[in-house]
VODO-972603 format. One record per residue: residue in one letter; x, y, z of N, C-alpha, C in turn. Coordinates in steps of 0.1 Angstrom, whole numbers, plus 5000, padded with zeros to 4 digits. Example, Ala and Ser with C-alpha at 12.3 -4.5 7.8 and 13.67 -1.06 7.14 Angstrom:
A513249435078512349555078513249675078S512849785071513749895071512950005079
REM end
This chain:
X718029907948718229827959716829797964X716529667969715329627976715229687989X713929737993713629798004713229668015X713729668025713429568037712829638047X711929578055711429638069712529688077X713729628078714629688087715129818081X715029848069715529978065714630098070X713330068074712430168080712030158093X713030088102712730098116712830238120X711830288129712030408134711530528124X711030478113710630578102709230598102X708530558112707130548110706430668108X706830778115706130918112706330978098X707530938093707930968079707230888071X707030778072706030678064704730728064X704230778075702730788076702630928066X703631028069703331148062703531128047X704331048041704431008028703330938023X703030848031701530768027700630848024X700230968034699231058031699331128018X700631158014700731228002700431147990X700630997990700130897981698430907981X698030907992696530897994695931017987X696531147991696031267984696031257969X697131207963697431217948696331137944X696031017949694830937943693530997943X693231077953692031147954691831297948X693131317941692931467935693431577944X694231537952694831627962696331627959X696931717951698331697946699231737957X700431707957701331747968702631717962X703731797970705131787965706031787978X706831697980707731697993709231647988X710131727996711631697993712031628008X712631518006713231448018714631478018X715131528029716631578029717231488040X718431468039719331388047720631338044X721631298054722931248050722731108046X723731078042723930918037723430838049X722730728045722430618055721330648063X720530758063719530788070718130718065X718130658052716930588048716130668037X716830748032715930828021715530738010X716330668005716030577993715030477997X715130418011714130328017712830378016X712730508021711330568020710730598007X711730617996711030617982710430497979X711330377983710930227978709530207986X709330257999708130238006706930307999X707130427996706130507989705830437975X706730377967706330307953705530177958X705930107969705229997971703830017976X703530147983702230187987701330237975X701830237964701230317953700030257946X699830127949698630057944698530077929X697330097924697130117909697930237903X698630327912699030447906700130437898X700530507887701830517881702830557888X703930497887705230537895706230567883X706630687884707830727875709130747885X710230717880711330717889712530787881X713330877888714430957881715530937893X716630907888717830897897718731027893X719531087902720431177898721831117897X722531167887724131117886725131247884X726231237891727031357891727431387878X727731297869728331327856727331367845X725931367850724831427841724231557847X724831587857724531717864724531837857X725531827846725831957837725231927824X724431837822723631797809722431857811X721731967806720532017807719431917804X718531927813717131827811717631707810X718831647814719031507815717931427822X717731487834716631417842715131427835X714931547831713731537826713431427812X714431437805714731317794714031197800X714731137809714231007814712731017817X712231137823710931147826710031137815X710131207805709631217792709531077785X710630987785710630857779709630777786X709230797799708130727807706830777802X706730887796705430937793705130967779X705930907769705730937755704530917751X703630847755702230827749701330947753X701631037762700931147763701331277756X702431267750703031377743702131427733X701331357727700331397715699131497722X699031467736697931557741698331687744X699731737743699931857745699931957734X699832087739699832187728700932187719X701032207707702132187699703432277704X703332397708704432477713705032427727X704232367734704832287746705432177742X705032097733705431967727707132007722X707032117714708132157707709232207717X708732257728709532317739710232197745X709632097748710231967756711131897745X710731887733711631817724712931897722X712732027720714032097718715032087730X714232097743715032087756715831957758X715231847755715731717758716631667745X716831767734717731727722717031637713X715631617713714931537703714931597690X714631747691714731807679715431927680X715831997668716532117669715332227668X715732337673714832447672715432577681X714432687683715032797690715032757704X716032797712716332767726714832807734X714332717741713032737750713332797762X712632877766712632957780712532837790X713232837800712932707808711632697816X710832817816709432817822708532757812X708832777798708032717789708232557790X709532517793709832357794708932327806X708832407817708232367829706732357824X706232457819704732457815704332327806X705432287797705232157790705232037799X706132027809706031927817704931917825X704332017831703232037839702031977829X701832007819700831957811700931797808X702231757805702431617802702031557817X702631587828702331507839700731517842X700231647840698631637842698031557834X698531527820697731437812697931297816X699031257823699331137829698231117841X698331217849697631197862696031187859X695531267848694231247843693831097839X694831027834694730907831694630817842X695630817852695430767866696230827876X696230827887696930887898698630857895X699530957896700730947892701730987903X702830917907703930937916704930947909X705831067911707031097905708131117915X708831007916709930977926711331017920X712231087929713431137923714431117933X715331027932716530997942717631047938X718531087948719731157946719431297939X718531357944718031497937719131577936X720031597947721231677946722131667935X722031537930722831507917722031527903X720731577902720131607890720531747885X720431747873720731867866719931987870X720332107872719732217875718232267868X718532237854717432267846716032157850X716532047853715331937855714831977868X715832017877715032047891714232177890X714532277881713732387881712332347875X712332247865711132207858710232147869X710932057878710131987888709532097897X710432187902709932277911708832367906X708832407891707732457886706532397886X706732267883705332177885704932177897X705632137907705332167921704432267926X704832377921704332507925703032557919X702732477906701532507899700532397900X700532287909699732187913698532257920X697432207917696132247925695432137926X694732067915693731977915694231837908X695431817904695931697896696231597906X695931477901696331357909697731317907X698531407913700031397913700631417925X701631357927702531367938703931367934X704831457939706131467936706931437948X707931337947708831317960710031297955X710931417960712331417959713231377971X714231317970715131277981716531307976X717331367987718731407984719431477996X720631477995721331558005720931708006X721031758015720831908018722331968014X722631958002723832037997723632117984X724632187982724532257969723332367970X722732387960721532467960720232387959X720132267962718932177962717732257966X717932277979716632347985716232467979X717232557976716932687967716032647954X716632547948716032497935714632457936X714432387948713232317949712132397959X712532527958711632607967710132607963X709332617974707932577971707432437975X708432347976708132207980708132207996X707332128003707432098015708732008018X709332038030710731978032710531878045X710931758044711031678057712631628056X713131678067714531658070714631528080X715531428075715631298082716831338093X716431278105717431298115717931138118X718931118128719131008132717930928139X717930798139716830738147716830768164X715730778167715630788185716230668189X716830688201717730588207717130458206X715730428212715130298213715130238200X714630298188714730248176715930208171X716930278175718430278170718830128178X718530118189718829998197718229878191X716829888189716029778183716729748169X717229838162717729788148719129728150X720029768159721429728162721129588165X720229548177720129408182719629318171X719129368162718429258152719629218144X720729288142721729238133723029198140X723129238151724629208158724729058158X726229018158726328878157726628798169X726128868180726028808193725428878203X725428838216724528908226725529048228X724729148231725529288234724629338247X725529388254724829458268723929568264X722729588268721829688266722529828269X723229838278724029968280724930008268X725629908263726529928252725629958241X724629888238723929908226723430048225X723030118237722430258239723530348235X724930308240726130398237726430388223X726230278217726630278201725530348195X724130348198723230408190723530558192X724030608202724130748205725530788199X726430708198727830728191727430748176X726830648170726430668156725330778153X724830838164723930948162722630878155X722530728157721230678152721130668136X722230678130722330658115722030478113X720930478105720530338104721430238095X722030298085723030228078724130198084X724830318093725930288102725530158111X724430148118724130058129724029908122X723429908109723329788103724829738098X725429798091726729778086727729758098X727729828107728729798119728329678127X727029648128726729538133726929398128X727129408115727329298106728929288105X729629408105731129408102731929398117X731329428130732229428140731629328150X732629268159732229188169731529258180X730829208189730229258201731329328209X732529268209733629348217733929458211X734129448197734629588190733429688191X732129648191731129748192731229808207X731729728218731629768230732729888231X733829868225734829978223734230098217X733530068205733030178197732030268207X731330188215730130248225730930338235X732130308240732730368249733230508244X733330538230734030648225733330778231X734030868235733330998242732831098231X733231068218732631148207731831088198X730831138192730231088181731031028170X730630908164731430838154731230918141X732430948133732231018120731630898110X730330898110729630788104730230758089X730130868082730430858068731930798066X732930848073734230818071734330688076X733930638086733830498091733430418081X732230418076731730348068732430348054X732930448050733730428039735030358040X735630368052736830288057736530138056X735130128061734529988062734529908048X734029998037733629948024734929938018X735730048020737230028013738029908018X737729868030738429738033737829628025X736629628021736029508015736429508002X736729627994737129637983738429597980X739529637992740829577992741029427990X739929357994740029207992739829177979X739429247972739329197956740629207949X740729127936742029157928742129277922X743229297916743429447910742529487898X742329377890741229397879739829447883X739529367895738129397900738029537906X739229567914739129687919739129827908X739829787898740029897887738529917880X737929807879736629797873735529867882X735729857895734929927904735330087903X736630117901736930257900736230297888X736330237878735730317865734230307867X733430227874732130247877731730347887X732630367897732630467906732730617900X733730637891734230767883733030787875X732230717869731230747860729730747869X729330857873728330857881726930837874X727030837860725730797853725430647855X726530577859726430417861726030357850X726330417837725830327824726730217823X726230107825726829977822727629977809X727030007798727630007785728930087785X728930207793730130287791731130237801X730830177812731730117819732430007813X731629927808732229797801733129847789X732829937782733529987771734930037775X734830117787736130157794737030047798X736329957805736929827809737829747797X737029747786737729677776738729747770X738629897770739829967766741129957776X740729937789741829907798742429767797X741829687790742329557790742029467802X741029507809740629417821739929277819X740329197828739729057828738229077827X737629007817736128997817735328967828X735928887837735428847848735328927859X736129047859736229127868734929207875X733929227867732529277872731929167878X732129057875731228947881732028917894X733028937897733828937913733329027919X733129157916732629257922731329247927X730429197917729029167920729029067931X729828957930729828857940730128897954X731128997953731329037967730429117973X729229147969728029217973728229367973X729329407964729429557964728429647953X728129567943727429617932726329517927X725429577920724329497912724529547897X724729467888724929487874723529467866X723129557859722029537852722229657839X721229737835721329827826722229947833X722129947846722930037853723729957863X724830017867725729957878725230047892X724629947902724130017913724929947925X725530047933726330007943725529987953X725929907964725229867975724529977983X725430077981725230217989725930327981X725530447982726430547975727730557982X727930527996729030518002729930417997X729730317991730430197984731330287974X730430367965731130437956732130537959X731630617969732530707975733730647980X733730527987734830467992735830417983X735430367971736130317959736930447953X736130547952736730657944737630737954X737130737966738030827976739430747979X739530617979740630547983741630527972X741230567959742130587948742930707948X744130687945745130827943744530907932X745231037932744831137920745131077907X746131007906746630957891745830857888X745130747897744430657892743130697889X742530807898741330877893741430947879X742531027876742631077864742630987852X743330867856743530757843742030697842X741030687852739930627849739030717841X739130867845738430957838738830967823X740030967820740630947807740130837799X740130717804739630587798738230627795X737430657805735930687803735630797792X736430887791736130997781736630937767X737330847765737830777753736530687751X736130627759735030527757733730607753X733530717760732330807757732430857744X733530897738733730937725733430837714X733830707716733430607709731930587709X731330577719730030557721729130687715X729830807712729230937708728530987719X728830977731728331047743729031187744X728831277736729731397738729831467749X728531487757728631567769729431497779X729231347780730031287790731631257787X731831277774733331277770733931397775X733231517774733931637780733931647794X732931597799732831597815734131487821X734231387814735331297819736631367817X736731417804738031487801738431587808X737331677815737631777823738231727837X737731607840738031557854739431497853X739631457841741131407840742231507837X741931647835742931747831743631777845X744931817842745631887853745932017850X745832137857746232267853745432297841X745832387831745232417820745132327809X744132317802744132227790743332277779X743932347768742932437760742132337752X742732227749741832137740740432087746X740532047761739632007767738732127770X739232247772738332367775737532397761X738032377750737332387739736132287737X736532167744735332057742734332117750X734632137764733632197773732832327765X733432407759732732517754731732477743X732132367736731332307725729932257733X730232187744729232137750728432237758X728832347761728332467766727332517756X728032537745726832597732725932487729X726032357731725032257729723832287741X724332317750723232327764722532447759X723132557755722432677751721332647742X721732577730720732557721719532477725X719632417737718632357741717932427754X718332557757717732637769718432597782X719632527781720232497794721232607798X720732717801721732817806722532807818X721732737827722532707841723732617837X723332517828724332407824725332477819X725132577809725932637800726932727810X726432797821727232877829728232777835X727832677842728832587847729932527839X729432487827730532447816731532557813X731132667811731832787808732832817818X732332797831733332827843734332727845X733932597842735032497842736032527829X735432547819736232577805737132697807X736632797814737632897817738932867826X738332767837739532737846740732657837X740132597828741032507820741832597809X741332697807741932777794743232867801X744132847792745532927794745133077795X745833157805745533287808745533357794X744433457791744633537781742933577777X743033647765741533697761740533597760X740933477756739733367754739333337768X740133307777739633287792738633377797X739133527795738033617799736833617792X736933577779735633597771734633477777X735533357781734433247786734033277800X734833357808734133387821732933477818X733033577810732033677807730733607802X731133507793729833417789729233357801X730033287807729533227821728533297829X729033427831728133517840727133567833X727133597819725933627812724833497813X725233377812724333267815723833257827X724633267837724133257853723033367852X723333507849722533607852721133557846X720933507833719733467827718833377835X719433297844718633217851718833257867X719233377870719133427884720033367891X721333317888722333257896723433377898X723033477908723833597910725133567914X725233457926726633437931727433387920X727033277912727733227902728333337891X727333417888727833537879728833617885X728533657898729633747904730833697904X731133557907732333487909732933497893X732233467885732833457871733333587866X732633697871732933837868734233867873X734333827887735633867896736733787890X736733687881737733607877738233667864X737433777858738133817846739133917849X740033917841741534007841741134127833X740434247840739934347829741234427825X742334427830743534477825744134417812X743834287811744334217799743134177790X741834227794741034167784740634247774X740134207764739734297750738734377753X738534497745737334587748736034537748X735734437739734534397739734034317753X735134227757734934167769734834247779X735634347780735634447793733934507793X733534547782732234597779731234487784X731234387779730134277784730434247799X731334247806731634257820731034357827X731034477822730434607826728834587826X728334537815726834527812726434417822X727134307824726834207833726734237846X727734327851727634397865726534477868X726134567856725034647857723634567859X723534437851722434357853722534297868X723734267874723834207886723434307896X723634427895723234557905721734537905X721134527893719534537894719034407900X719734297898719334167904719534147920X720534207924720734197938720234317946X719734417939719234537946720134627952X721434617948722434707954722234867950X721834947960721435077954722635167950X723835157956724935227950725235197938X725235047934725835027922724635067912X723435037917722335067905722235207902X722435327909722235437906723535497897X724535407895725535427886725535337874X724535257873724435147863724335217849X723535327849723435407836724535457830X725535527838726835557835727635457831X727535347838728335237834728035167820X726735167818726435107806726735197793X726735327796727435427786728935387784X729535357796731035327793731135197787X730335097790730134977781730134997765X729135097763728935137749730135207741X731035277750732235327744733035237742X733135127752734134997747733734927735X732334907732731834847720732034927708X732235057710732135137698733335087687X733035077676734135047666734234887664X733734827674733934677675732634587672X731434647680730134567678729134667681X728534707668727534797668726334777675X725834647673724734597681724734607695X725934567702726134577714726234727719X726834787713726934937717725434987717X724434967706723335017708722334947719X722534817720721934747732722234817746X723634857747724034927760723435047761X723435117751722735257752721235247756X720535157749719035147753718835117766X719735017772719934987786720035097796X721135177791721435297799720235397801X719535437791718335507792717235447800X717135307797716035237806716335237822X717635217825718135227838717935367844X718335467835718235607841716835637845X715835577837714435607841714035537854X714535427857714335357869714935427880X716235497879716935547888716335677893X715835757880715235877880716335987885X715736057896716636187898717936127908X718036007911719135937918720435917911X720235917898721335867887722535957891X723635867892724935927894725935897883X726935977880728035947872727736017858X726336037855726136117840724636187844X724736307834723436377836722536327823X721236357825720436337815720836397801X721136527802721836577791722836497783X723736457791725036387785724336267780X723536197787722836057782722236087767X721436197768720836237754721736247744X722836317745723836327735724636207731X724836117740725435987738724535897731X723135897733722135817725722335877710X722236007710722136057695723336017688X724736017693725735967687725635817683X725035767692724735587689723935557678X723035657673721935637660722935627649X724335667648725135677637725835547634X725835447645726935337642726335227634X725035237632724335127624723135177621X722535107609721135147606720135057615X718935057609717934947615717034997626X716234917630715234957640715835017652X717034977657717635007670718035177669X718735187657719035327655717635437657X716735397650715435477652714835477664X714935387672714435387687715335477695X716735457692717735527700717535677696X717335717683716835857678715535917686X714735837687713435867695713635897709X714335807715714535837729715535947732X716535967722717436077724716636207723X715736207714714836337710714036367723X713636287729712836287743713636377752X714836357751715836427762716236547758X716636547745717436667739716536777734X715536747727714936847719713536907726X713337037720712037087724710936997721X709837007729708836897727708336897714X707837007707707336997694708336927683X709536957685710536907676710836757679X710536717692711036577696709736467691X708536517692707436437688707536357676X707936407664708036307652708936207654X710336227658711336127661710836007671X710036067682709535987693708435897686X707535947678706735887673707135767663X708135797656708935707646709435587655X709835637665710735507674709435427679X708235487683707235387688706635297676X706535367665705935277654706835187648X708235217651709235117648709234987657X709035007670708834917679707634817676X706534897673705334827669705434727659X706434757649706534697638707534557640X708134557652709234457656708334317657X709134207652708534067656708334067670X707533977675707333947688708533917696X709433837690710733797697711433917702X711534017694712234137696711334247705X710134237702709234327710709134307725X709534187730709134157743710234217751X711534257746712534307752712534487752X711334527748711234687745710134727755X709834677767708834727773708834867780X710234877785710335027791710535127781X710935087770711135197759709535217755X708735127753707335147749706635257759X706735197771706235297781706835437782X708035467780708635587779708135667767X708035607756707835677745706335717745X705435617749704035627750703735747758X704435747770704135847779704435987775X705735987769706036127762705036177753X704636087744703736127733702136117739X701936077752700536067756699735967747X700435877742699735777733699435647739X698135637741697535537748697635397742X697935387729698135267721699335187728X700035257735701135197740700635067751X699435087756698934987765698634857756X698134857745698034747736699434687732X700234767729701634717725702334657738X702334697749702534637761702134487765X700734497762699934377763700334277752X700734327741701034247730702334177733X703334267740704634207744704634097755X703834137764703434047776702933917771X701933907762701533787757702433707750X703133757743704333717734705333637744X705933717753706633667764705933547771X704833567775704133447781704033317772X703833347760703633237752704933157749X706133217750707333147749707933117765X707133117774707633087788708733197793X708733317787709733417793709233487808X709133417817708633477829709333577833X710633587833711233707838711033827831X710833817818710433927808708633967813X708033857815706633887818706733967831X707433917840707633987854707834147851X708934187844709134317840708034387833X707434327824706334397815705034417826X704734327833703434337844703834467852X705134477857705434597866705034707858X705634727845705634837836704134867833X703334757830702034777828701134827838X701534777850700634827862700834977864X702135027863702335177863701835247853X701835187841701335257830699835277828X699035167836697635177836697135277846X698035317858697535427866697635557858X698535567851698735707842697635697832X697335587824696535627812695335517811X695035457821693935337821693235347833X693135237841692235227853693135157864X692835197876693335147889693034997890X691834947884691534817884692434727879X692834757866693634687857695034697865X695434807869696734807875696934717886X695934707893695834607905695834477901X695134447891695134307883696534267878X697334367872698434327867699334307880X699334377890700334347902699834217908X698534177908698434067915698833937906X698633957893699133857883700733857885X701333957887702833957889703233857901X702333867910702433777922702433637917X701533607910701333467905702533427897X703033517888704133477880705333437889X705533547900706733517908706633407916X705333357920705233237928705633117917X705033127905705433007894707033017892X707633127894709133127892709633077905X709133067915709633007929710133127937X709633257935710133357942709233357956X709633447964708733487978707333457976X706433387984705033377980704233497988X705233587994704433708000703833807990X702733877990702133957980702934067976X703034097963703934197957703434327962X704334407966703934527973704634637963X703434687953703834807947703334947953X704235007957703735127965702935217958X703135247945702435337938700835277937X700735147934699435097933698835087947X699435067959699035067972698535217976X699135317970698835447973697235467967X697135427955695935447947694735367953X695235257961694135167966693735167981X694335267987693835317999694735248010X695835198009696635138019697235248027X697335228040697835338050699035418045X698935558047700135638042701335588045X701635568059702735538066703235428059X702635308055703135198052703535228035X702835298029703135338015704435418013X704635508022705835598022706935528028X706835428036708035358040708535248029X707535208020708035138008708735227999X708235347998708735437989710235467992X710435478006711935508012712635378008X712235268010712935148007713235127994X712435187983712835187970713835277967X713835397974714835497973716035437977X716035377988717435317995718035237985X717135147976717735037968718035117954X717935247953718435317940717035337931X716135287935714835297924714035417928X714735537922714335667925713035687917X712635617907711535627898710435577907X710335457912709435417921709135497932X710135557938709935637952709335777946X709535847935708935957931707735937925X707235827919705835807914705035767927X705535717938704735697950704535837956X705435927956705136047961704036097953X704136097941702936157933701736097934X701735967939700435887939699935937953X700635947963700235987977699736127976X700036207966699536347964698236317957X697836247948696736217941695736167953X696136087963695336037973694936157981X695836247984695436367993694536447983X694536467971693436517963692236457965X692136347964690936257966690436267980X691036297990690636328003690436478006X690636557998690436677999691436768007X692636708006693836768013694536828004X694136947999694737007988696137067991X696237128003697637178007698637078007X698236958014699236858015699536798002X698536787993698936757978699936837973X699436967973700437087969702037047973X702037057987703337047992704136927988X703436807986704136697980704436707964X703636767959703836767942704836877940X705036977947705837097945707237067941X708036987951709336957947709436867934X708536777931708736707918708536797907X707536887907707436987897708637067895X709137097905710137197905711637137900X711737007900712836927898712336817886X711836877874711236787864712236667860X711736557856712336447851711736387839X712536407827712136337814710736367813X710036247807708736227802707636227814X708236197826707336157836706536297842X707436397845706936517852705636577845X705636587831704336647826703136587828X703036447832701836357834701436407846X702436487856701736537868701436667869X701536727860701136867858699636897862X698836807856697336837858697136827874X697736727881697536717897697736837902X699036877897699637017903698837127904X698137147890697237227887695937237896X695337127900694237107908694737147923X695937087928696337107941696737257943X697237327933697537457935696037547934X695337507926693937587924693237577937X693137447942692337417953693037467966X694337507967694837557978695037697978X694537757968694537897966695837967960X696437897951697537937943697137927927X696138007922695837977909697038037899X697438137904698638197895699938097892X699938007902701237917900700637797890X699237767890698637667882698737697867X698137817863697937847853699037837839X700237857842701437817833701537657830X701037597838701237447837700037377829X698837457831697637427824697937457808X698437577807698737627794699837537786X700637487794701737387789701337267784X700237227791699537097789698937117773X698137227774697537267760698537267748X699637327752700637317740701037187736X701237107747701636967744700536877736X699236917740698236857734698136887717X698637017716698637057701699636997692X700636977699701736917694701736767692X701036687702701036547699699836497694X698636587695697436537689696936427696X697236397708696636307717695336337724X694136257721692936287728692936287744X693836187748694136177763694836307768X695836337761696336477765695536587765X694836587753693836717751692836707762X692336597765691336597777691736617790X693036587793693736637807693936777808X694436837797694836957795693337057797X692437027788691137087790690637077804X690936977812690236967826691137077835X692437067833693137167840692837307836X692737337824692337477819691137517826X690137407826688837467831688937487848X690037437853690337467868690837617870X691437667859692237797861691537897856X690237877850689537977843688137977852X687338067845686038087854684938117843X683538107848682638147839682338057828X681838107819681338007806682437957801X683738027802684937967796685437817802X685337817816685537707824684737597820X683337637816682437517813682837447800X683137557791683637497776684837417778X685937447789686937357788686537207795X685637227804685037097810684437007800X683537077793683036987781684036947771X684837027767685936967759686636857765X686936867778687636737784686836627782X685636627784684736507783684736457769X684536547761684436497748685936437743X686836497746688136447742688536287749X688236287761688636167770687436047767X686336087761685235987760685735847752X686535867741686935727733688135677737X688835747748690135687753690035597764X690935517768690835417779691135467793X691435607792691635687804690735707813X690135597818688935597825688835667839X689935667844690135747857690235897855X691035937844691036057839689736137837X688836037831687636077825686536087837X686736017846686036007860686236157867X687636177867687936297875687536437866X687336417854686836537845685336567848X684536457850683236457855683236507869X684036477879684036517892684236667893X685236727886685536857887684536947881X683936907869683036957863681536977871X681436867880680236857888680436947900X681736957905681837047916681637187911X682337217899682037347893680537397892X679837287887678237307884677537337897X678037267908677237287923677637417927X678837467924679137587931678437707921X678037647911677337757902675937737903X675437667915674137647919673137587909X673837497899673137407889673237267894X672437247904672437137914672036997906X670937027896670536897888671636867877X672236967872673336917863674536857870X674736927882675936857890675736727893X674336687896674136547900674336457889X673936487877674336417864675836377864X676536487866678036467863678636397874X678236397888678836347899678336217901X676936187895676736027895677435957885X677836027873678535967864680035947868X680436047874681836037880681935907890X681035897897680935777908681035657901X680135627891680035517882681335477877X681935577871683335547864684335527875X684335587885685335567895685235427900X684035367903683835227907684335147896X683935177882684335087871685835097871X686535197872687835207872688835147883X687935127893688535087907689235207913X689235317911689535437917688635487929X688635377938687635397951687835517960X689335547957689735647968689035797964X688435817951687835937949686235937951X685835807954684335797955683735897967X684335877978683835967990683736107987X684736167979684836307976683636337968X683436237956682236257946680936247954X680736147964679636117969679236237977X680236287987679936407995679436547985X680136547974679636667965678236617960X677936507955676636457953675536507962X675936447976674836487987674636647988X675936697988675736867989674836907978X674736847966673936887954672436827957X672236767968670936727971670436607965X671436527961670936367956671636277962X671336147961672136027965672635937956X673735887958674435787948673635667947X673635607936672835497931673835387938X673035247941673835137946674135057934X675235017931675634937921675334797923X675034707912674834567914676134507920X675934397924677234317929678134287919X679234317917680134307906680834187906X681034127894682034007896683534037899X683734167895685234207900685434217917X684034207922684334217936683934067943X683233987936683233857940684233767938X685033787925685933677921687433717925X688133617926689633637930690233697916X691433747916692133787904692233667895X692533557899692933427891691533377886X690433397893689133347887688633447877X688733577881688433677872689133667857X690333627859691133617845690833497838X690433397845690133277838688733317832X687733357840686533397836686133487824X687133577821687133677811687633597800X688633507801689233457789688333327783X687533287792686433177789685433257783X684933367788684033427782684133497767X685533507764686033567751686133437742X685933327747685833217738687233127737X688033137748689233067748688832927754X689532827749689532697754690432677768X689932567776690632537786692032527785X692332457774693832447771694532567769X693832667761694432787758694732877771X693632877780693732947792694832897800X694932767799696032707807697332747805X697532767791698932797785698932937788X698233017788698233167792698433197806X698333127815698133147829699233057837X700032967829700932877834700332797846X699132737842698532647850698032507842X697432417847697032317839695432327835X695132247826693932257820692932217831X693332097840692532077851692232187860X693232267864693232387873692032477866X692232507854691232597847689832557849X689532417848688232377850687732377865X688732357874688432397888688232557890X688932637885688232767885687032817879X686832757868685532797862684532757869X684532617876683432567883683232657897X684232717902684032817912683332937908X683833007897683233117890681833097888X681432977882679832967881679232977893X679732887903679032887915678833017922X679933117922679933227927678933337922X678733307909678033417900676533357899X676433237904675133187901674733167887X675633097877675333087863675632937861X675332867847675732757845676332757831X676632847823677132827811678132937807X678932927797679933027793679133167786X677933127781677133217775676633307786X676133257797675733347807677033437812X678133347813679333417819679733557812X679633537798679933647789678833757791X677633727793676533827795676933917808X677233817821677433877833678433967834X679533927827680834027825680634137818X679534157809679334267800678434357806X677734307817676534387825677334527829X676734637822677234767828677134807841X676334737847676134757863677134707870X677934617865678934527871680234607874
REM end
């Protein structure tokens, strides 16, 4: 519809704000706003005003339609059609993701975040050509997948000449899906503006007092004021103004429009009902349905002449309330008849999704044939990566399915699809609808698995600690029916057990190990080998468990990337058990693979695992980097913008103990016993760094006394140090010896180095020095930089006490250098104090890029120094190429350099 000045009376503030948005987009300052409001408040008019102010900027327009709301990426498809010329500029895997998502080509279903990155690149290319405005009207009717893409783009904008403006009613989950966009909520006009608008259109003189009363009675709704002033006489308006309660604007206007519809003949009214029933407003579909109904060909012309619609490629009602009035005033039989006719017309035109949607609206009670249609469309959605649409389709299909196993299967499928996109409430409702008493075993098992995933999603501590036992129960239900699901449930059970740690309920670790062992026999293949390895780590003596555990890790290493990305926890568990630092590279490969396919939920999990793994066998610096990157990923997904709080990392980086321990308690209350225990152990390391050896002993002793799987042996060396330094060497000796035995069994240089360091602490004289020297030799080629620095520290401390101050200075200076390099700054004061006690001073390190640059800048810098192009870096970090260029300019400025060659040299500087 055309925007007139009267549509914007009293909207000067909103006009100014949105005009500023347009201005920023022209000048390289992107922005994104969602305008919310009830019908009649001028949302569409504001969009029209923005478009009118666009000047030379490119204007893209998407409208939402109810019947397309369950067609995945329908809105995105229309956007892509407007930008076809820029598709050639996209990296191939981004272009392929967009093509599959919108149904242009067949292929593996793309992750929604990969589709989002493709859209970001596409809009970025368009904005690089000239400033671009993307306007979305009736956003509450746009399909969920397209909204997710738009929100993803909005959250990743930094320097692009691009503005996104969505307008819709604040209903459903619109605000949640568009999280990250600024919101402008429209209210009714102020009284003076409302009176000004009313008096402009009223058909005769009206008393100013009455005008004020009418303005207040309508709550300043602009459409209501215009339509009522045109449709009512001054006397009728006076009666309205005397009302003691606000006017139900929507209902009154609908009645007003319904009265105008009633003035038309039957064929024109039926034609309008067909148009109202099809929210896509496709003229070809409405005309085909009208022909099938035998309507007079002149019926649409008469509806248009009455001023209720405009007919072009689309049927446009004068206002959405006109369509609501037409549809709402028809009885149920007439509506179903209209949908049935539209379904038939859609079938003739080959519009499969619309055919199923209209058929479902025409159904009464159960209708297995229509349910089958919906399931077919749900499968089509899944093939395009539209899991949110698949969930909604399957929920409706289940409602139309006769009671029985098939209905339960569809509900389970809906829950699984909903969980995949984070729709926890939809998943819970679908699961609640399953009749577990009558469901088949496999369906019951799927429901149990989904509920376990839901417990992890919602953070329910009580459900989470039982989830491992529940997954074993699911595996029992799958047994003899679906070997792949049985083994998947068992791997999930052990992973959840590791997360819940000592809080696990309903099953012991010994029982879990035995069930894993039985699961290896149900089928061959990689899953059986992995289960055998995980089972061995629980059931067998260490030296007997090493071969199957190593076979499991190598089996995972040989998996294709698509399967590897789901194995992060198993990699970490097996790598920790074997003290195998190659697990770091395997986790990094998995994370990169997940990132490349846009699987950000998997990237999220892997970054959490990687940060904890780094604290064990790498550096604090990298653990911190992964945690901060996790925050970037969560912001890209639209989660809370607050920093990610990993209490284990916080303990290592000097956060207040009270804060760290409070986070550990919160994790424990949520059932995450693993994080809670690891935090306790990290605080104990902090105590060691501070020289509070008795406190470290008291904190570690309960963990050592109640060992948990592969985790506790990695804490033995800390316990040895705490026990020795607090005067309990006899307690420490058995654990130092046990570490030596493990190193002999696993052949790990990392384990050997840590064991030798512990043995050096429990021995004296020349033997101690041999162990310390052996520790340094073993750790030298490993990535365990923090452990190597700690070996230099305790060796230097031993040398100072042996009055070899010069030798002690060498070791302590190296310890300080390595602690700084590893980011383990909590140990620097202890090492510095020892160095000063040895009569030396610590050297001042050069200003490090690690301290000058933000995490995002450092990540971009390292990738650029490694030879990656801006486009490749953008793809890796889920940002646009323009944003990469922006970060690199800041990096060059901060480091005082002007080329990528200088950047590589600066990052390689050993003093940095």
